[in-house]
C-alpha positions as CSV (number, residue, x, y, z in Angstrom):
1,X,-43.4,-13.8,60.6
2,X,-46.8,-12.3,59.8
3,X,-48.5,-14.7,62.3
4,X,-46.2,-13.7,65.1
5,X,-46.6,-10.0,64.4
6,X,-50.4,-10.4,64.3
7,X,-50.3,-12.2,67.7
8,X,-48.3,-9.4,69.1
9,X,-50.8,-6.8,67.8
10,X,-53.7,-8.9,69.1
11,X,-52.1,-9.0,72.5
12,X,-51.7,-5.2,72.5
13,X,-55.4,-4.9,71.6
14,X,-56.3,-7.2,74.5
15,X,-54.3,-5.0,76.9
16,X,-56.0,-1.8,75.4
17,X,-59.4,-3.4,75.9
18,X,-58.5,-4.2,79.5
19,X,-57.5,-0.5,80.1
20,X,-60.8,0.7,78.6
21,X,-63.3,-1.9,79.7
22,X,-61.7,-3.5,82.7
23,X,-61.1,-7.2,83.3
24,X,-63.1,-9.2,80.8
25,X,-61.6,-12.6,81.8
26,X,-62.0,-12.2,85.6
27,X,-64.3,-15.2,86.0
28,X,-61.8,-17.6,84.4
29,X,-59.3,-18.0,87.1
30,X,-58.6,-14.8,89.0
31,X,-55.4,-12.8,88.7
32,X,-53.5,-15.3,86.5
33,X,-56.1,-15.2,83.7
34,X,-56.8,-11.5,84.0
35,X,-57.2,-9.7,80.8
36,X,-53.8,-7.9,81.3
37,X,-52.0,-11.2,81.8
38,X,-53.6,-12.9,78.7
39,X,-52.7,-9.8,76.7
40,X,-49.1,-9.7,78.0
41,X,-48.7,-13.4,77.2
42,X,-50.1,-13.2,73.7
43,X,-48.2,-10.0,72.9
44,X,-44.9,-11.3,74.1
45,X,-45.4,-14.6,72.4
46,X,-46.0,-12.9,69.1
47,X,-43.3,-10.2,69.3
48,X,-40.8,-12.7,70.8
49,X,-41.3,-15.2,68.0
50,X,-41.1,-12.4,65.4
51,X,-37.8,-11.2,66.8
52,X,-36.4,-14.8,66.8
53,X,-37.5,-15.3,63.2
54,X,-35.9,-11.9,62.2
55,X,-32.7,-13.1,63.9
56,X,-32.6,-16.1,61.6
57,X,-33.9,-18.8,64.0
58,X,-35.9,-21.7,62.5
59,X,-39.7,-21.8,63.1
60,X,-39.5,-24.3,66.0
61,X,-37.0,-22.2,67.9
62,X,-39.1,-19.1,67.2
63,X,-42.1,-20.7,68.7
64,X,-40.1,-21.7,71.8
65,X,-38.6,-18.2,72.2
66,X,-42.1,-16.8,71.8
67,X,-43.6,-19.1,74.4
68,X,-40.7,-18.4,76.8
69,X,-41.2,-14.6,76.4
70,X,-45.0,-15.1,76.8
71,X,-44.5,-16.9,80.1
72,X,-42.0,-14.4,81.4
73,X,-44.2,-11.4,80.5
74,X,-47.4,-13.2,81.6
75,X,-46.0,-14.0,85.0
76,X,-44.7,-10.5,85.4
77,X,-48.1,-9.1,84.5
78,X,-49.8,-11.5,86.8
79,X,-47.5,-10.5,89.7
80,X,-48.2,-6.8,89.0
81,X,-51.9,-7.4,88.8
82,X,-51.9,-9.2,92.1
83,X,-49.9,-6.4,93.7
84,X,-52.1,-3.7,92.4
85,X,-55.4,-5.4,93.3
86,X,-54.1,-6.4,96.8
87,X,-53.0,-2.8,97.6
88,X,-56.4,-1.2,97.6
89,X,-58.7,-1.3,100.6
90,X,-62.2,-0.2,101.3
91,X,-61.6,-0.5,105.1
92,X,-62.4,2.6,107.1
93,X,-59.9,3.2,109.9
94,X,-61.2,2.3,113.3
95,X,-60.4,4.3,116.5
96,X,-58.2,1.4,117.7
97,X,-56.1,1.8,114.6
98,X,-54.6,5.0,116.0
99,X,-53.0,3.5,119.1
100,X,-49.2,4.0,118.7
101,X,-49.6,6.5,115.9
102,X,-48.1,10.0,115.8
103,X,-50.2,13.1,115.3
104,X,-50.4,16.8,115.9
105,X,-52.5,18.9,118.4
106,X,-55.0,21.0,116.6
107,X,-56.5,22.9,119.5
108,X,-54.7,23.1,122.8
109,X,-55.2,20.3,125.3
110,X,-55.8,21.9,128.8
111,X,-54.7,20.3,132.0
112,X,-58.0,18.6,133.0
113,X,-59.9,18.9,129.8
114,X,-60.1,18.0,126.1
115,X,-58.5,19.5,123.0
116,X,-58.3,18.0,119.5
117,X,-55.7,16.1,117.6
118,X,-55.1,15.1,114.0
119,X,-53.8,11.5,113.4
120,X,-52.8,10.0,110.1
121,X,-53.7,6.4,109.4
122,X,-53.3,4.7,106.0
123,X,-53.7,7.9,104.0
124,X,-56.6,9.0,106.1
125,X,-56.6,12.1,108.3
126,X,-58.6,11.4,111.5
127,X,-59.5,14.0,114.1
128,X,-60.2,13.1,117.7
129,X,-60.9,14.8,121.0
130,X,-57.8,14.4,123.1
131,X,-56.8,14.3,126.7
132,X,-53.3,14.3,128.1
133,X,-51.5,14.2,131.5
134,X,-50.2,17.7,131.0
135,X,-51.3,20.7,129.0
136,X,-50.3,20.7,125.3
137,X,-50.1,23.6,123.0
138,X,-51.5,23.6,119.4
139,X,-48.9,22.2,117.0
140,X,-47.3,19.9,119.5
141,X,-46.4,16.5,118.0
142,X,-48.0,13.7,120.0
143,X,-48.2,9.9,120.3
144,X,-51.6,8.2,120.9
145,X,-51.5,6.1,124.0
146,X,-55.1,4.8,124.3
147,X,-58.6,5.2,123.0
148,X,-61.2,6.5,125.4
149,X,-64.2,6.3,123.1
150,X,-64.9,6.3,119.3
151,X,-64.2,10.1,119.3
152,X,-61.6,10.5,122.0
153,X,-58.0,9.4,122.7
154,X,-55.3,10.0,125.2
155,X,-52.0,11.4,123.9
156,X,-48.5,12.0,125.2
157,X,-46.1,14.5,123.7
158,X,-43.2,13.3,121.5
159,X,-40.0,14.1,123.4
160,X,-37.0,15.5,121.5
161,X,-33.7,13.7,121.6
162,X,-31.6,14.2,124.7
163,X,-28.6,16.6,124.2
164,X,-25.3,14.8,123.8
165,X,-23.4,14.0,127.0
166,X,-20.3,16.1,127.6
């Protein structure tokens, strides 16, 4: 029992080290041998085996239960690690990324001139000079139809729903 509990505690220490120092085992095989995954496996192996022994299972069964718990928790930690690491991006939005996006007019867009709009892309707020086929007041919600240059776009107003037919 003491060996299983010690393994569980060692696994928790490995997870704590991962939280403080980052990924120590990164060079050993990517996401599946990340420090968090190794810690989750060892911790679940230890505590799973200890629970099985406490329930009265023989040593061989306790080892099997511990290994199964370790695999389940290790796979879960690996999947979460891949999800978290795959979610971040250092990519800066490009002007072409705004085509089809919705935004809002910041300064009025005159009939034959430029105003400014604010567009949201991937958590970034981008501001562009904007031209439209008709004059748009500040605050109007718009849809980006094309990119004129790295700093200018064309927009169209978002139309409200048609009234119900009588």
